[in-house]
PyMOL Python script that loads the backbone (N, CA, C, O; Angstrom):
from pymol import cmd

cmd.read_pdbstr("""\
ATOM      1  N   MET A   1     -32.139 -14.731   8.633  1.00  0.00           N
ATOM      2  CA  MET A   1     -31.057 -14.431   7.747  1.00  0.00           C
ATOM      3  C   MET A   1     -30.370 -15.679   7.186  1.00  0.00           C
ATOM      4  O   MET A   1     -29.472 -15.541   6.355  1.00  0.00           O
ATOM      5  N   PRO A   2     -30.746 -16.874   7.599  1.00  0.00           N
ATOM      6  CA  PRO A   2     -30.033 -18.046   7.066  1.00  0.00           C
ATOM      7  C   PRO A   2     -30.227 -18.241   5.566  1.00  0.00           C
ATOM      8  O   PRO A   2     -29.474 -18.981   4.933  1.00  0.00           O
ATOM      9  N   HIS A   3     -31.225 -17.587   4.999  1.00  0.00           N
ATOM     10  CA  HIS A   3     -31.482 -17.758   3.570  1.00  0.00           C
ATOM     11  C   HIS A   3     -30.952 -16.597   2.743  1.00  0.00           C
ATOM     12  O   HIS A   3     -31.205 -16.534   1.540  1.00  0.00           O
ATOM     13  N   LEU A   4     -30.225 -15.683   3.360  1.00  0.00           N
ATOM     14  CA  LEU A   4     -29.743 -14.492   2.667  1.00  0.00           C
ATOM     15  C   LEU A   4     -28.922 -14.836   1.426  1.00  0.00           C
ATOM     16  O   LEU A   4     -29.192 -14.316   0.343  1.00  0.00           O
ATOM     17  N   ILE A   5     -27.941 -15.692   1.572  1.00  0.00           N
ATOM     18  CA  ILE A   5     -27.066 -16.005   0.442  1.00  0.00           C
ATOM     19  C   ILE A   5     -27.827 -16.750  -0.657  1.00  0.00           C
ATOM     20  O   ILE A   5     -27.781 -16.325  -1.812  1.00  0.00           O
ATOM     21  N   PRO A   6     -28.530 -17.852  -0.339  1.00  0.00           N
ATOM     22  CA  PRO A   6     -29.240 -18.542  -1.422  1.00  0.00           C
ATOM     23  C   PRO A   6     -30.334 -17.704  -2.064  1.00  0.00           C
ATOM     24  O   PRO A   6     -30.539 -17.783  -3.275  1.00  0.00           O
ATOM     25  N   ASP A   7     -31.036 -16.908  -1.279  1.00  0.00           N
ATOM     26  CA  ASP A   7     -32.087 -16.053  -1.840  1.00  0.00           C
ATOM     27  C   ASP A   7     -31.501 -14.989  -2.763  1.00  0.00           C
ATOM     28  O   ASP A   7     -32.059 -14.702  -3.822  1.00  0.00           O
ATOM     29  N   THR A   8     -30.378 -14.407  -2.356  1.00  0.00           N
ATOM     30  CA  THR A   8     -29.728 -13.400  -3.191  1.00  0.00           C
ATOM     31  C   THR A   8     -29.189 -14.038  -4.466  1.00  0.00           C
ATOM     32  O   THR A   8     -29.288 -13.458  -5.547  1.00  0.00           O
ATOM     33  N   ALA A   9     -28.620 -15.229  -4.334  1.00  0.00           N
ATOM     34  CA  ALA A   9     -28.103 -15.939  -5.513  1.00  0.00           C
ATOM     35  C   ALA A   9     -29.222 -16.212  -6.518  1.00  0.00           C
ATOM     36  O   ALA A   9     -29.056 -16.009  -7.721  1.00  0.00           O
ATOM     37  N   LYS A  10     -30.344 -16.668  -6.015  1.00  0.00           N
ATOM     38  CA  LYS A  10     -31.480 -16.958  -6.887  1.00  0.00           C
ATOM     39  C   LYS A  10     -31.993 -15.685  -7.559  1.00  0.00           C
ATOM     40  O   LYS A  10     -32.257 -15.678  -8.761  1.00  0.00           O
ATOM     41  N   ALA A  11     -32.134 -14.610  -6.783  1.00  0.00           N
ATOM     42  CA  ALA A  11     -32.653 -13.353  -7.322  1.00  0.00           C
ATOM     43  C   ALA A  11     -31.735 -12.758  -8.385  1.00  0.00           C
ATOM     44  O   ALA A  11     -32.204 -12.130  -9.334  1.00  0.00           O
ATOM     45  N   ARG A  12     -30.436 -12.954  -8.228  1.00  0.00           N
ATOM     46  CA  ARG A  12     -29.466 -12.376  -9.167  1.00  0.00           C
ATOM     47  C   ARG A  12     -29.014 -13.360 -10.244  1.00  0.00           C
ATOM     48  O   ARG A  12     -28.324 -12.980 -11.190  1.00  0.00           O
ATOM     49  N   GLY A  13     -29.403 -14.619 -10.094  1.00  0.00           N
ATOM     50  CA  GLY A  13     -29.001 -15.626 -11.067  1.00  0.00           C
ATOM     51  C   GLY A  13     -27.512 -15.932 -11.033  1.00  0.00           C
ATOM     52  O   GLY A  13     -26.888 -16.160 -12.069  1.00  0.00           O
ATOM     53  N   ILE A  14     -26.946 -15.935  -9.812  1.00  0.00           N
ATOM     54  CA  ILE A  14     -25.522 -16.229  -9.648  1.00  0.00           C
ATOM     55  C   ILE A  14     -25.353 -17.293  -8.574  1.00  0.00           C
ATOM     56  O   ILE A  14     -26.309 -17.652  -7.886  1.00  0.00           O
ATOM     57  N   SER A  15     -24.138 -17.791  -8.435  1.00  0.00           N
ATOM     58  CA  SER A  15     -23.877 -18.840  -7.439  1.00  0.00           C
ATOM     59  C   SER A  15     -23.752 -18.254  -6.038  1.00  0.00           C
ATOM     60  O   SER A  15     -23.558 -17.050  -5.871  1.00  0.00           O
ATOM     61  N   ASP A  16     -23.865 -19.119  -5.035  1.00  0.00           N
ATOM     62  CA  ASP A  16     -23.684 -18.689  -3.640  1.00  0.00           C
ATOM     63  C   ASP A  16     -22.297 -18.070  -3.456  1.00  0.00           C
ATOM     64  O   ASP A  16     -22.148 -17.058  -2.771  1.00  0.00           O
ATOM     65  N   GLU A  17     -21.281 -18.685  -4.072  1.00  0.00           N
ATOM     66  CA  GLU A  17     -19.916 -18.188  -3.962  1.00  0.00           C
ATOM     67  C   GLU A  17     -19.794 -16.782  -4.549  1.00  0.00           C
ATOM     68  O   GLU A  17     -19.082 -15.938  -4.006  1.00  0.00           O
ATOM     69  N   GLN A  18     -20.491 -16.535  -5.659  1.00  0.00           N
ATOM     70  CA  GLN A  18     -20.463 -15.205  -6.265  1.00  0.00           C
ATOM     71  C   GLN A  18     -21.156 -14.175  -5.369  1.00  0.00           C
ATOM     72  O   GLN A  18     -20.732 -13.021  -5.308  1.00  0.00           O
ATOM     73  N   VAL A  19     -22.206 -14.583  -4.685  1.00  0.00           N
ATOM     74  CA  VAL A  19     -22.883 -13.673  -3.751  1.00  0.00           C
ATOM     75  C   VAL A  19     -21.904 -13.244  -2.662  1.00  0.00           C
ATOM     76  O   VAL A  19     -21.790 -12.059  -2.350  1.00  0.00           O
ATOM     77  N   VAL A  20     -21.204 -14.212  -2.093  1.00  0.00           N
ATOM     78  CA  VAL A  20     -20.251 -13.896  -1.030  1.00  0.00           C
ATOM     79  C   VAL A  20     -19.170 -12.962  -1.567  1.00  0.00           C
ATOM     80  O   VAL A  20     -18.896 -11.920  -0.972  1.00  0.00           O
ATOM     81  N   ARG A  21     -18.559 -13.330  -2.685  1.00  0.00           N
ATOM     82  CA  ARG A  21     -17.443 -12.564  -3.235  1.00  0.00           C
ATOM     83  C   ARG A  21     -17.869 -11.210  -3.801  1.00  0.00           C
ATOM     84  O   ARG A  21     -17.263 -10.185  -3.491  1.00  0.00           O
ATOM     85  N   ASP A  22     -18.910 -11.209  -4.629  1.00  0.00           N
ATOM     86  CA  ASP A  22     -19.262 -10.016  -5.404  1.00  0.00           C
ATOM     87  C   ASP A  22     -20.317  -9.120  -4.759  1.00  0.00           C
ATOM     88  O   ASP A  22     -20.483  -7.969  -5.164  1.00  0.00           O
ATOM     89  N   VAL A  23     -21.032  -9.639  -3.760  1.00  0.00           N
ATOM     90  CA  VAL A  23     -22.073  -8.833  -3.111  1.00  0.00           C
ATOM     91  C   VAL A  23     -21.678  -8.531  -1.661  1.00  0.00           C
ATOM     92  O   VAL A  23     -21.515  -7.370  -1.286  1.00  0.00           O
ATOM     93  N   LEU A  24     -21.529  -9.564  -0.865  1.00  0.00           N
ATOM     94  CA  LEU A  24     -21.266  -9.362   0.562  1.00  0.00           C
ATOM     95  C   LEU A  24     -19.880  -8.785   0.843  1.00  0.00           C
ATOM     96  O   LEU A  24     -19.730  -7.930   1.715  1.00  0.00           O
ATOM     97  N   LEU A  25     -18.868  -9.248   0.109  1.00  0.00           N
ATOM     98  CA  LEU A  25     -17.504  -8.795   0.380  1.00  0.00           C
ATOM     99  C   LEU A  25     -16.993  -7.763  -0.624  1.00  0.00           C
ATOM    100  O   LEU A  25     -15.828  -7.370  -0.560  1.00  0.00           O
ATOM    101  N   ALA A  26     -17.827  -7.328  -1.529  1.00  0.00           N
ATOM    102  CA  ALA A  26     -17.383  -6.411  -2.588  1.00  0.00           C
ATOM    103  C   ALA A  26     -16.744  -5.141  -2.035  1.00  0.00           C
ATOM    104  O   ALA A  26     -15.698  -4.717  -2.527  1.00  0.00           O
ATOM    105  N   ALA A  27     -17.338  -4.543  -1.047  1.00  0.00           N
ATOM    106  CA  ALA A  27     -16.814  -3.299  -0.488  1.00  0.00           C
ATOM    107  C   ALA A  27     -15.988  -3.511   0.776  1.00  0.00           C
ATOM    108  O   ALA A  27     -15.578  -2.546   1.421  1.00  0.00           O
ATOM    109  N   GLN A  28     -15.747  -4.759   1.127  1.00  0.00           N
ATOM    110  CA  GLN A  28     -14.985  -5.078   2.338  1.00  0.00           C
ATOM    111  C   GLN A  28     -13.489  -5.002   2.026  1.00  0.00           C
ATOM    112  O   GLN A  28     -13.002  -5.777   1.203  1.00  0.00           O
ATOM    113  N   PRO A  29     -12.744  -4.085   2.664  1.00  0.00           N
ATOM    114  CA  PRO A  29     -11.330  -3.913   2.343  1.00  0.00           C
ATOM    115  C   PRO A  29     -10.488  -5.185   2.461  1.00  0.00           C
ATOM    116  O   PRO A  29      -9.591  -5.400   1.646  1.00  0.00           O
ATOM    117  N   THR A  30     -10.758  -6.025   3.455  1.00  0.00           N
ATOM    118  CA  THR A  30      -9.954  -7.237   3.644  1.00  0.00           C
ATOM    119  C   THR A  30     -10.411  -8.400   2.773  1.00  0.00           C
ATOM    120  O   THR A  30      -9.711  -9.407   2.663  1.00  0.00           O
ATOM    121  N   LYS A  31     -11.569  -8.270   2.160  1.00  0.00           N
ATOM    122  CA  LYS A  31     -12.145  -9.313   1.298  1.00  0.00           C
ATOM    123  C   LYS A  31     -12.338 -10.640   2.021  1.00  0.00           C
ATOM    124  O   LYS A  31     -12.226 -11.710   1.423  1.00  0.00           O
ATOM    125  N   ARG A  32     -12.630 -10.554   3.316  1.00  0.00           N
ATOM    126  CA  ARG A  32     -12.938 -11.758   4.095  1.00  0.00           C
ATOM    127  C   ARG A  32     -13.801 -11.370   5.278  1.00  0.00           C
ATOM    128  O   ARG A  32     -13.836 -10.207   5.680  1.00  0.00           O
ATOM    129  N   PHE A  33     -14.500 -12.356   5.834  1.00  0.00           N
ATOM    130  CA  PHE A  33     -15.275 -12.134   7.044  1.00  0.00           C
ATOM    131  C   PHE A  33     -14.355 -12.227   8.242  1.00  0.00           C
ATOM    132  O   PHE A  33     -13.392 -12.993   8.229  1.00  0.00           O
ATOM    133  N   GLY A  34     -14.642 -11.456   9.279  1.00  0.00           N
ATOM    134  CA  GLY A  34     -13.890 -11.582  10.517  1.00  0.00           C
ATOM    135  C   GLY A  34     -14.223 -12.907  11.183  1.00  0.00           C
ATOM    136  O   GLY A  34     -15.220 -13.548  10.852  1.00  0.00           O
ATOM    137  N   THR A  35     -13.387 -13.307  12.116  1.00  0.00           N
ATOM    138  CA  THR A  35     -13.589 -14.587  12.791  1.00  0.00           C
ATOM    139  C   THR A  35     -13.960 -14.384  14.256  1.00  0.00           C
ATOM    140  O   THR A  35     -13.690 -13.338  14.847  1.00  0.00           O
ATOM    141  N   THR A  36     -14.576 -15.393  14.814  1.00  0.00           N
ATOM    142  CA  THR A  36     -14.894 -15.344  16.246  1.00  0.00           C
ATOM    143  C   THR A  36     -13.607 -15.304  17.066  1.00  0.00           C
ATOM    144  O   THR A  36     -13.591 -14.724  18.152  1.00  0.00           O
ATOM    145  N   ASP A  37     -12.533 -15.907  16.569  1.00  0.00           N
ATOM    146  CA  ASP A  37     -11.256 -15.881  17.273  1.00  0.00           C
ATOM    147  C   ASP A  37     -10.716 -14.454  17.370  1.00  0.00           C
ATOM    148  O   ASP A  37     -10.134 -14.080  18.388  1.00  0.00           O
ATOM    149  N   GLU A  38     -10.906 -13.659  16.319  1.00  0.00           N
ATOM    150  CA  GLU A  38     -10.449 -12.272  16.350  1.00  0.00           C
ATOM    151  C   GLU A  38     -11.205 -11.474  17.415  1.00  0.00           C
ATOM    152  O   GLU A  38     -10.612 -10.658  18.120  1.00  0.00           O
ATOM    153  N   VAL A  39     -12.484 -11.706  17.526  1.00  0.00           N
ATOM    154  CA  VAL A  39     -13.284 -11.033  18.552  1.00  0.00           C
ATOM    155  C   VAL A  39     -12.848 -11.511  19.933  1.00  0.00           C
ATOM    156  O   VAL A  39     -12.690 -10.705  20.850  1.00  0.00           O
ATOM    157  N   ALA A  40     -12.656 -12.805  20.081  1.00  0.00           N
ATOM    158  CA  ALA A  40     -12.238 -13.368  21.369  1.00  0.00           C
ATOM    159  C   ALA A  40     -10.889 -12.813  21.809  1.00  0.00           C
ATOM    160  O   ALA A  40     -10.674 -12.568  22.996  1.00  0.00           O
ATOM    161  N   GLN A  41      -9.986 -12.615  20.864  1.00  0.00           N
ATOM    162  CA  GLN A  41      -8.675 -12.065  21.220  1.00  0.00           C
ATOM    163  C   GLN A  41      -8.777 -10.639  21.748  1.00  0.00           C
ATOM    164  O   GLN A  41      -8.062 -10.271  22.680  1.00  0.00           O
ATOM    165  N   LEU A  42      -9.664  -9.831  21.158  1.00  0.00           N
ATOM    166  CA  LEU A  42      -9.863  -8.472  21.683  1.00  0.00           C
ATOM    167  C   LEU A  42     -10.478  -8.529  23.076  1.00  0.00           C
ATOM    168  O   LEU A  42     -10.060  -7.793  23.970  1.00  0.00           O
ATOM    169  N   VAL A  43     -11.462  -9.392  23.264  1.00  0.00           N
ATOM    170  CA  VAL A  43     -12.089  -9.536  24.577  1.00  0.00           C
ATOM    171  C   VAL A  43     -11.049  -9.963  25.612  1.00  0.00           C
ATOM    172  O   VAL A  43     -11.021  -9.438  26.725  1.00  0.00           O
ATOM    173  N   ALA A  44     -10.197 -10.915  25.241  1.00  0.00           N
ATOM    174  CA  ALA A  44      -9.158 -11.382  26.166  1.00  0.00           C
ATOM    175  C   ALA A  44      -8.223 -10.228  26.534  1.00  0.00           C
ATOM    176  O   ALA A  44      -7.855 -10.074  27.699  1.00  0.00           O
ATOM    177  N   PHE A  45      -7.843  -9.423  25.550  1.00  0.00           N
ATOM    178  CA  PHE A  45      -6.986  -8.269  25.832  1.00  0.00           C
ATOM    179  C   PHE A  45      -7.687  -7.281  26.763  1.00  0.00           C
ATOM    180  O   PHE A  45      -7.081  -6.782  27.712  1.00  0.00           O
ATOM    181  N   LEU A  46      -8.945  -7.001  26.494  1.00  0.00           N
ATOM    182  CA  LEU A  46      -9.672  -6.030  27.310  1.00  0.00           C
ATOM    183  C   LEU A  46      -9.828  -6.474  28.759  1.00  0.00           C
ATOM    184  O   LEU A  46     -10.085  -5.646  29.633  1.00  0.00           O
ATOM    185  N   ARG A  47      -9.678  -7.749  29.023  1.00  0.00           N
ATOM    186  CA  ARG A  47      -9.761  -8.273  30.385  1.00  0.00           C
ATOM    187  C   ARG A  47      -8.440  -8.154  31.135  1.00  0.00           C
ATOM    188  O   ARG A  47      -8.378  -8.444  32.330  1.00  0.00           O
ATOM    189  N   THR A  48      -7.375  -7.727  30.440  1.00  0.00           N
ATOM    190  CA  THR A  48      -6.063  -7.645  31.090  1.00  0.00           C
ATOM    191  C   THR A  48      -5.846  -6.282  31.732  1.00  0.00           C
ATOM    192  O   THR A  48      -6.565  -5.322  31.453  1.00  0.00           O
ATOM    193  N   ASP A  49      -4.837  -6.218  32.599  1.00  0.00           N
ATOM    194  CA  ASP A  49      -4.461  -4.948  33.226  1.00  0.00           C
ATOM    195  C   ASP A  49      -3.982  -3.942  32.180  1.00  0.00           C
ATOM    196  O   ASP A  49      -4.122  -2.735  32.380  1.00  0.00           O
ATOM    197  N   ALA A  50      -3.426  -4.415  31.079  1.00  0.00           N
ATOM    198  CA  ALA A  50      -2.927  -3.522  30.031  1.00  0.00           C
ATOM    199  C   ALA A  50      -4.053  -2.676  29.432  1.00  0.00           C
ATOM    200  O   ALA A  50      -3.790  -1.614  28.866  1.00  0.00           O
ATOM    201  N   ALA A  51      -5.282  -3.125  29.547  1.00  0.00           N
ATOM    202  CA  ALA A  51      -6.420  -2.402  28.986  1.00  0.00           C
ATOM    203  C   ALA A  51      -7.212  -1.643  30.047  1.00  0.00           C
ATOM    204  O   ALA A  51      -8.317  -1.174  29.777  1.00  0.00           O
ATOM    205  N   ALA A  52      -6.666  -1.522  31.226  1.00  0.00           N
ATOM    206  CA  ALA A  52      -7.395  -0.920  32.345  1.00  0.00           C
ATOM    207  C   ALA A  52      -7.851   0.516  32.082  1.00  0.00           C
ATOM    208  O   ALA A  52      -8.870   0.946  32.623  1.00  0.00           O
ATOM    209  N   SER A  53      -7.123   1.249  31.272  1.00  0.00           N
ATOM    210  CA  SER A  53      -7.490   2.654  31.011  1.00  0.00           C
ATOM    211  C   SER A  53      -8.357   2.821  29.771  1.00  0.00           C
ATOM    212  O   SER A  53      -8.700   3.945  29.404  1.00  0.00           O
ATOM    213  N   ILE A  54      -8.708   1.737  29.132  1.00  0.00           N
ATOM    214  CA  ILE A  54      -9.575   1.816  27.951  1.00  0.00           C
ATOM    215  C   ILE A  54     -11.015   1.788  28.441  1.00  0.00           C
ATOM    216  O   ILE A  54     -11.508   0.762  28.910  1.00  0.00           O
ATOM    217  N   THR A  55     -11.677   2.930  28.325  1.00  0.00           N
ATOM    218  CA  THR A  55     -13.073   3.041  28.762  1.00  0.00           C
ATOM    219  C   THR A  55     -13.862   3.877  27.765  1.00  0.00           C
ATOM    220  O   THR A  55     -13.314   4.777  27.128  1.00  0.00           O
ATOM    221  N   GLY A  56     -15.120   3.584  27.635  1.00  0.00           N
ATOM    222  CA  GLY A  56     -16.029   4.398  26.849  1.00  0.00           C
ATOM    223  C   GLY A  56     -15.646   4.590  25.399  1.00  0.00           C
ATOM    224  O   GLY A  56     -15.791   5.691  24.868  1.00  0.00           O
ATOM    225  N   THR A  57     -15.173   3.578  24.761  1.00  0.00           N
ATOM    226  CA  THR A  57     -14.790   3.702  23.358  1.00  0.00           C
ATOM    227  C   THR A  57     -15.385   2.571  22.538  1.00  0.00           C
ATOM    228  O   THR A  57     -15.726   1.515  23.071  1.00  0.00           O
ATOM    229  N   VAL A  58     -15.503   2.798  21.262  1.00  0.00           N
ATOM    230  CA  VAL A  58     -15.963   1.768  20.341  1.00  0.00           C
ATOM    231  C   VAL A  58     -14.740   1.205  19.639  1.00  0.00           C
ATOM    232  O   VAL A  58     -13.897   1.958  19.151  1.00  0.00           O
ATOM    233  N   MET A  59     -14.641  -0.107  19.589  1.00  0.00           N
ATOM    234  CA  MET A  59     -13.538  -0.766  18.902  1.00  0.00           C
ATOM    235  C   MET A  59     -14.105  -1.670  17.819  1.00  0.00           C
ATOM    236  O   MET A  59     -14.380  -2.843  18.072  1.00  0.00           O
ATOM    237  N   PRO A  60     -14.279  -1.144  16.627  1.00  0.00           N
ATOM    238  CA  PRO A  60     -14.831  -1.982  15.572  1.00  0.00           C
ATOM    239  C   PRO A  60     -13.858  -3.095  15.190  1.00  0.00           C
ATOM    240  O   PRO A  60     -12.654  -2.878  15.057  1.00  0.00           O
ATOM    241  N   ILE A  61     -14.404  -4.261  15.022  1.00  0.00           N
ATOM    242  CA  ILE A  61     -13.623  -5.398  14.529  1.00  0.00           C
ATOM    243  C   ILE A  61     -14.276  -5.776  13.202  1.00  0.00           C
ATOM    244  O   ILE A  61     -14.998  -6.767  13.098  1.00  0.00           O
ATOM    245  N   ASP A  62     -13.998  -4.956  12.198  1.00  0.00           N
ATOM    246  CA  ASP A  62     -14.735  -5.093  10.956  1.00  0.00           C
ATOM    247  C   ASP A  62     -13.853  -5.123   9.707  1.00  0.00           C
ATOM    248  O   ASP A  62     -14.342  -4.950   8.591  1.00  0.00           O
ATOM    249  N   GLY A  63     -12.565  -5.342   9.899  1.00  0.00           N
ATOM    250  CA  GLY A  63     -11.674  -5.471   8.760  1.00  0.00           C
ATOM    251  C   GLY A  63     -11.574  -4.217   7.904  1.00  0.00           C
ATOM    252  O   GLY A  63     -11.279  -4.305   6.712  1.00  0.00           O
ATOM    253  N   GLY A  64     -11.811  -3.067   8.487  1.00  0.00           N
ATOM    254  CA  GLY A  64     -11.692  -1.810   7.765  1.00  0.00           C
ATOM    255  C   GLY A  64     -12.975  -1.277   7.183  1.00  0.00           C
ATOM    256  O   GLY A  64     -12.963  -0.252   6.502  1.00  0.00           O
ATOM    257  N   TRP A  65     -14.105  -1.962   7.438  1.00  0.00           N
ATOM    258  CA  TRP A  65     -15.381  -1.533   6.857  1.00  0.00           C
ATOM    259  C   TRP A  65     -15.727  -0.092   7.225  1.00  0.00           C
ATOM    260  O   TRP A  65     -16.079   0.698   6.348  1.00  0.00           O
ATOM    261  N   THR A  66     -15.630   0.265   8.515  1.00  0.00           N
ATOM    262  CA  THR A  66     -16.035   1.613   8.915  1.00  0.00           C
ATOM    263  C   THR A  66     -15.045   2.668   8.422  1.00  0.00           C
ATOM    264  O   THR A  66     -15.430   3.823   8.240  1.00  0.00           O
ATOM    265  N   ALA A  67     -13.802   2.308   8.205  1.00  0.00           N
ATOM    266  CA  ALA A  67     -12.806   3.247   7.687  1.00  0.00           C
ATOM    267  C   ALA A  67     -12.958   3.417   6.175  1.00  0.00           C
ATOM    268  O   ALA A  67     -12.460   4.383   5.597  1.00  0.00           O
ATOM    269  N   HIS A  68     -13.635   2.492   5.560  1.00  0.00           N
ATOM    270  CA  HIS A  68     -13.820   2.496   4.102  1.00  0.00           C
ATOM    271  C   HIS A  68     -14.707   3.587   3.745  1.00  0.00           C
ATOM    272  O   HIS A  68     -15.003   3.781   2.566  1.00  0.00           O
TER     273      HIS A  68
END
""", "prot")
cmd.dss("prot")
cmd.show_as("cartoon", "prot")
cmd.util.cbc("prot")
cmd.orient("prot")
């Protein structure tokens, strides 16, 4: 997948930046990629006693993609 952006840019005749903005993030409600820090913060919370009763659930960290 490391060539996804440049290959798509070449196929569509647009810049890498346009691929990110107009193709990859077009339907993304937050218009940005999530960060590893955001995932780490959820993991840190899930390791606390406050999350002890959270079991068997899916917690998407996708900036609203699945709700879209």
